[in-house]
C-alpha positions, 0 to 999 in steps of 0.5 A: 697787458691785461692778458697776464691776469689769470683768474679770480683765484690767482693769489697775486695782488692786482698791483703785482699783476700790473707790475708784471705787465709793465715789465713785459711792456718795457722789455724786462720780461717776456710774456712767457716769463710773466705767465710762469711767475704768475703760475709759480706764485700759487706755491711760492708767493709773488716775490719768491716766484719773481726772484726765482725766475729772474735772479733779481734781488729785492733791491732791484725789484724795488727799483723797478717798481719805484721807477715804473720799469725805468720809465721814471729812471733814477741813475747813479751819479745824476739828479734826474730833471724830467723827461724831455721826449721819446721816440721809437727807440729811446727816451731822453731825460734832462739830468744834472751830473752830481760831480760838477752840477752840469746839466746834460741830456740822457738818452736811454735805449728802450729796455725792450730793444736792449735785446735786439742786436741791430738796435743796440748796434745803432745806438752804440754807433750813434754814441761813437759818432756824437763823441767823435764829431765836433760841430756847432750844429750837431749835439755833442755826445760824452759817455755811453754806459750800460745800466740795468741791462740797457744803454745810456748816452750822455749828451749836451743838453740842447736848449729850445724846442724841436722843430715839429713842436715849433710847427705845431705850436706856432705854425709855419716859419717865415722864409728868412727863418726857414732858410736859416734852419736849412743853411745850418742843417746843411753845414751839419750834413756837410760835416757828416758827409766829410766823416763818410756818413749819411744821416738817413732820418732827417726831419723836424723832430730831429732838429732843435731850435733855440730862441735865437734861431740856432739849430742843432741836429740832436738825433743820429740814430740811423746815421751810417756809411751810405753803402753799409748794407748791414746797417740797412738789414733789408729795411727802409730806415727813416721816416716815410714823410721825408725820405728820398725816392731812392731810400723809399725804394730800398736802394743800396749806396745811399749818399748825402743827396738822400739827406738833401731830399729830406732837408728839402721836404723839411723846408717845404714843411717849414714854409707851407705848414704841411707835408709835401705828400700826405697819405693814409699809410706808410706804403702810400707815402712811399709810393708818393715819394717815388712816383708823384710830383710836388704840388706846385699850386701849394708852393705858389700859394705859400708866402715864399719867394721864387728863390725858395720855390726853386730851392725846394724843387731842386732839393726834392728832385726825384732824380738825385743827379739833379739835386745839389751835389753836396750840402756845402753847395746848398749852404753856399747858394742859400748864403748868396741868396741871403746876402743879396737880400741884405744888399737890397735892404 
């Protein structure tokens, strides 16, 4: 961002140069726009040059300054309650609706991605899915709207912590809790399957767990039909530490068994306390997902029963034909395991 500073003769205050750099970083301006504004400011002054280049009036400029390029947003109709989290495509904020004082979560597409048609399409598709689905283990979406050139999705505010934070702060889960997570997520995946959807990016960071152990799937940003080639666009969507071998290979026609693999990798992480494969780069991680077997010694050393060892091995089979055929089948087998443990006391 410092590259926008021209020289000591530039008649633009340092705070204005920093503001321009922020607007470029957030995606409101291209770098060439910022440089042209700096050049024009020699003759026109900064505010006039900015308005001439962008067409923004003084109130919009003031808003972008005050909210630091929408990184600390103020959105009409909401009282903002603070940032809840951020990912590679969006930021999530807690908010209270002024009309009925209900607390909600606002997911805001990063402004720099609002000009990227595939990113916008995925964001709007996620909104449609969350508005349509009704399941206790999937966050409910309400309305989606455009604001200052980007997009905002209003969702239920889900209590608890994401599971990656739970792992970081508390360490591995006990076997009973981890299986409870997997059972609930499997039911959510079954709802997606019945709707003709594959999640494609299941991982602890997309799962929220409250103090009572209820788990909610909170991010469906990559969800879509398994054979939706346009959605894939020649890329491997998902997080490499959890993706199935066929997904790492970029194969067409993904189905729910890819999500079952990712859920197996999540279960491994929850009970062992580390990833199934730990490599120094995404490329190496993808190679391991495709070619390498699970470390059986690590599983044997973990404080888990042979049954959980079996669940992980079956969910993470390299050949998807050997995995559970559906999330419902996985949930039913876990429920049978839990019932047997209850009977044994």
